[in-house]
N, C-alpha and C positions, 0 to 999 in steps of 0.2 A: 687378187681377182681370179687368177688362174686356179689357185687352190680352191676358192669358193665354187667355181664352175666345175672343177673336177669332183668335188664332194656332191654337188647337186646332181651331176650325171650319175655318180655311183648310187645315190639314193634312188634315183629314177629307175635305173636298171635293176636294182634289188627289188623294188616294188613290182616291176613287170614280171619277175620270175616267180613270185609267190601266187599260189592258187588255193582257194578255199573249197574244200569238198564237204558236202553234207551227205552223210550216209543215213538213209532211213531204214528202219527195221520193221519187220512183221514177224508173225509167229505161226507155227502150226503144231498140232497135237494129233495123237492117234486115239481111236476108239475101236472096240471090238477085240478079236483074238490076236494079240500081238506076240503070243508065245512062239519062240523060235524065228521071229521075224527080224530081218535086217533091211535097211534102206540105203539107197544111193541117191545123192542129190546132184543133179546135173552131171551124171556119169562119173561122179567122184567115188571115193573109197566107201565101202559098205560099213555100217555100224548098227548095233542093236538099238531098239527103242522100247519105251515103257508107255503103256496106254494111260489115258486120263487127262482131263483138262488142266490139272495142276502140273503136268509134265510138259511144259511148253518148250519148243525148240525155236531158237531165234534164227532168222534168215534175212538177208538184205531184200528190201522191197523190189519187186519186179517179177518177170516171168521165169519160172523154174519148172524142171521136170524131176519128179520124185518117183523112183522105181522101188517097189516093195518086193522083197524076195523071202521065200520060205524054203530054206535049204538052197539048192541051186536053181530053183524054179521061180521065175518072175511071175508074181500073182497079180500085181497091179502096176500100172504106169499112169501117173497123173501129170498133166501139164496145166499149170494155172498161174494166175497173177496174185502175188502177195502184196497187200496194201499196207501202208504205214500204220502201225499200232493195232492192226486187226489180227485175230487168230483164225486160222483155217483148220477145219477138222478133216482128217483122213480116216475113212472107215475101212478096217481090215476084217474080212470075213473068213 
């Protein structure tokens, strides 16, 4: 009986420690003149981008800030909400 109660307690405690997380993703893409452009998402590291609806960038759904740079000059700063499964266009001029 003690062994059974110990096993039951162990199963209960193991079940309480597990958590299920669902990550939803959205997308964004660039249009316009992206030559020499780099972006930073939520103040992260900069990286180059390619324009076009076929060049989708995946991002976790929620509120994000995307800074667009040409050289060392910040030319655009967008703060917007990304929704699950939808693509957001960012126009670079």
